[in-house]
Backbone as numpy.savetxt, mean C-alpha at the origin, in Angstrom:
# Nx Ny Nz CAx CAy CAz Cx Cy Cz
12.05 -10.18 3.49 12.82 -9.76 4.65 13.71 -8.58 4.28
13.81 -7.60 5.13 14.71 -6.47 4.86 16.14 -6.94 4.65
16.78 -6.34 3.66 18.16 -6.69 3.35 18.31 -7.95 2.52
17.19 -8.59 2.19 17.25 -9.85 1.46 16.16 -9.90 0.40
16.07 -8.86 -0.40 15.02 -8.79 -1.42 15.54 -9.24 -2.77
14.62 -9.66 -3.59 14.98 -10.14 -4.92 15.53 -9.01 -5.78
14.88 -7.85 -5.74 15.30 -6.71 -6.55 16.22 -5.80 -5.75
17.21 -5.27 -6.41 18.09 -4.30 -5.76 17.43 -2.93 -5.67
18.04 -2.04 -4.91 17.53 -0.68 -4.81 16.41 -0.49 -3.81
16.20 -1.45 -2.94 15.11 -1.34 -1.96 15.59 -0.97 -0.57
16.77 -0.36 -0.47 17.30 -0.08 0.86 16.42 0.89 1.65
15.73 1.81 0.95 14.84 2.74 1.67 13.59 2.01 2.15
13.11 1.08 1.35 11.97 0.26 1.78 12.37 -0.55 3.01
13.58 -1.08 3.01 14.07 -1.83 4.17 14.10 -0.96 5.42
14.58 0.27 5.28 14.63 1.20 6.43 13.23 1.48 6.96
12.29 1.74 6.07 10.91 2.03 6.48 10.30 0.81 7.17
10.52 -0.35 6.59 9.97 -1.58 7.17 10.55 -1.85 8.56
11.84 -1.66 8.73 12.46 -1.86 10.04 11.94 -0.85 11.07
11.77 0.40 10.65 11.22 1.42 11.55 9.79 1.07 11.95
8.99 0.66 10.99 7.60 0.29 11.26 7.53 -0.90 12.21
8.39 -1.88 11.98 8.43 -3.07 12.84 8.77 -2.69 14.28
9.80 -1.86 14.45 10.20 -1.49 15.81 9.13 -0.64 16.50
8.46 0.22 15.73 7.39 1.03 16.33 6.18 0.18 16.72
5.86 -0.82 15.92 4.74 -1.70 16.25 5.04 -2.47 17.53
6.24 -2.99 17.66 6.62 -3.71 18.88 6.58 -2.78 20.09
7.05 -1.57 19.91 7.06 -0.59 21.00 5.63 -0.19 21.38
4.77 -0.01 20.40 3.39 0.42 20.67 2.64 -0.60 21.52
2.95 -1.87 21.34 2.27 -2.92 22.10 3.12 -3.46 23.24
4.21 -2.76 23.54 5.10 -3.13 24.64 5.54 -4.59 24.55
5.97 -4.99 23.35 6.39 -6.38 23.12 7.91 -6.48 23.06
8.42 -7.55 23.59 9.85 -7.82 23.59 10.26 -8.34 22.21
11.15 -7.64 21.50 11.53 -8.08 20.15 12.27 -9.41 20.12
12.78 -9.87 21.26 13.43 -11.19 21.29 12.39 -12.31 21.36
11.15 -11.96 21.73 10.09 -12.95 21.85 9.03 -12.82 20.77
8.93 -11.65 20.17 7.87 -11.37 19.21 8.45 -10.90 17.88
7.74 -11.21 16.82 8.06 -10.70 15.49 6.85 -9.99 14.92
7.08 -9.08 14.02 5.99 -8.33 13.41 6.21 -8.32 11.90
5.20 -8.71 11.15 5.26 -8.61 9.70 4.46 -7.39 9.27
5.12 -6.41 8.72 4.46 -5.17 8.33 4.32 -5.06 6.81
4.63 -6.13 6.09 4.53 -6.11 4.64 3.08 -6.32 4.21
2.61 -5.54 3.24 1.27 -5.80 2.71 1.25 -7.15 1.99
0.12 -7.83 2.04 0.05 -9.17 1.47 -0.15 -9.18 -0.04
-0.48 -8.02 -0.62 -0.62 -7.96 -2.08 -0.55 -6.51 -2.53
-0.66 -6.32 -3.83 -0.57 -4.97 -4.40 -1.72 -4.06 -4.01
-2.91 -4.60 -3.81 -4.06 -3.76 -3.48 -3.89 -3.01 -2.16
-3.59 -3.70 -1.04 -3.39 -2.95 0.20 -2.13 -2.09 0.17
-1.13 -2.50 -0.60 0.07 -1.67 -0.72 -0.26 -0.36 -1.42
-1.00 -0.44 -2.52 -1.40 0.78 -3.23 -2.32 1.64 -2.37
-3.26 1.00 -1.67 -4.18 1.76 -0.83 -3.43 2.51 0.27
-2.44 1.87 0.87 -1.63 2.54 1.89 -0.90 3.74 1.31
-0.36 3.57 0.11 0.35 4.68 -0.53 -0.61 5.81 -0.89
-1.79 5.47 -1.43 -2.76 6.50 -1.80 -3.19 7.31 -0.58
-3.56 6.62 0.50 -4.07 7.33 1.67 -2.97 8.10 2.40
-1.72 7.73 2.18 -0.61 8.44 2.82 -0.32 9.77 2.15
-0.53 9.86 0.85 -0.10 11.07 0.13 -1.23 11.88 -0.48
-2.43 11.32 -0.60 -3.52 12.03 -1.26 -4.43 12.72 -0.26
-4.98 13.82 -0.69 -6.01 14.53 0.06 -7.35 14.21 -0.59
-8.47 14.47 0.11 -9.78 14.22 -0.49 -9.91 14.91 -1.85
-10.42 14.18 -2.82 -10.68 14.64 -4.19 -9.41 14.79 -5.03
-8.24 14.43 -4.51 -7.04 14.44 -5.34 -7.19 13.39 -6.44
-6.46 13.61 -7.52 -6.48 12.66 -8.63 -5.07 12.17 -8.89
-4.99 10.93 -9.32 -3.71 10.37 -9.73 -3.89 9.74 -11.10
-2.81 9.58 -11.80 -2.87 8.91 -13.09 -2.28 7.52 -12.93
-2.99 6.53 -13.40 -2.51 5.16 -13.35 -2.68 4.49 -14.69
-1.83 3.54 -14.96 -1.91 2.80 -16.22 -3.04 1.78 -16.18
-3.59 1.46 -17.36 -4.55 0.38 -17.42 -3.80 -0.95 -17.38
-4.55 -2.03 -17.16 -3.92 -3.34 -17.00 -3.02 -3.75 -18.18
-3.49 -3.63 -19.43 -2.63 -4.06 -20.54 -1.33 -3.25 -20.65
-1.31 -2.07 -20.07 -0.11 -1.22 -20.14 0.79 -1.36 -18.92
0.47 -2.30 -18.04 1.31 -2.54 -16.87 0.73 -2.01 -15.58
-0.50 -1.52 -15.61 -1.13 -1.00 -14.40 -1.63 -2.11 -13.49
-2.32 -1.71 -12.44 -2.82 -2.64 -11.43 -4.33 -2.46 -11.32
-5.02 -3.49 -10.84 -6.47 -3.41 -10.68 -6.90 -2.23 -9.83
-6.08 -1.84 -8.87 -6.45 -0.73 -7.99 -6.36 0.62 -8.69
-5.89 0.66 -9.91 -5.86 1.91 -10.66 -7.20 2.18 -11.32
-8.15 1.27 -11.18 -9.45 1.40 -11.82 -9.47 0.59 -13.10
-10.55 -0.12 -13.34 -10.64 -0.96 -14.53 -11.96 -0.72 -15.24
-12.00 -1.06 -16.51 -13.24 -1.07 -17.26 -13.50 -2.52 -17.67
-14.43 -3.17 -16.98 -14.72 -4.56 -17.34 -15.44 -4.64 -18.68
-15.58 -5.84 -19.24 -16.20 -5.98 -20.56 -17.60 -5.40 -20.65
-18.35 -5.35 -19.55 -19.71 -4.81 -19.60 -19.71 -3.29 -19.64
-18.56 -2.65 -19.50 -18.47 -1.21 -19.67 -18.59 -0.40 -18.40
-18.88 -1.05 -17.27 -18.98 -0.31 -16.02 -17.61 -0.19 -15.38
-17.30 0.94 -14.84 -15.99 1.15 -14.22 -15.93 0.55 -12.83
-14.72 0.26 -12.42 -14.49 -0.22 -11.06 -14.96 0.82 -10.05
-15.47 0.37 -8.94 -15.90 1.29 -7.90 -14.78 1.67 -6.95
-13.60 1.07 -7.09 -12.52 1.34 -6.16 -12.13 2.81 -6.09
-12.03 3.55 -7.22 -11.70 4.97 -7.08 -12.72 5.73 -6.24
-14.01 5.40 -6.37 -15.03 6.06 -5.53 -14.83 5.67 -4.06
-14.59 4.39 -3.83 -14.36 3.91 -2.47 -13.17 4.63 -1.85
-12.08 4.72 -2.60 -10.89 5.41 -2.11 -11.23 6.85 -1.78
-12.02 7.49 -2.63 -12.40 8.89 -2.40 -13.19 9.01 -1.10
-14.12 8.10 -0.88 -14.93 8.16 0.34 -14.08 7.94 1.58
-13.16 7.01 1.51 -12.30 6.76 2.67 -11.45 7.99 2.95
-10.91 8.60 1.90 -10.07 9.79 2.09 -10.87 10.94 2.68
-12.16 11.01 2.37 -12.99 12.09 2.89 -13.16 11.99 4.40
-13.04 10.80 4.95 -13.25 10.62 6.39 -11.99 10.85 7.20
-10.86 11.16 6.54 -9.61 11.37 7.26 -9.64 12.62 8.08
């Protein structure tokens, strides 16, 4: 919930979340006294994907850490069989359709 997060320093996230919530209610002409909207991503994957598609252009590259160094699965992984994750390609294809 905005204003009630475990970690400090999230006041800008709270502002963005409140703005998104009010815009979603307005877009669907819903009464905020009767309706609530949860705009938080349910995990790191959709959160990262939202951030990537918000700031990247087609074929842009980003640097991400590998899992043992504190990275996330959405940064691309090399499984034991040696094949790379297809997520970076998928992200590239989605960005191309923007």
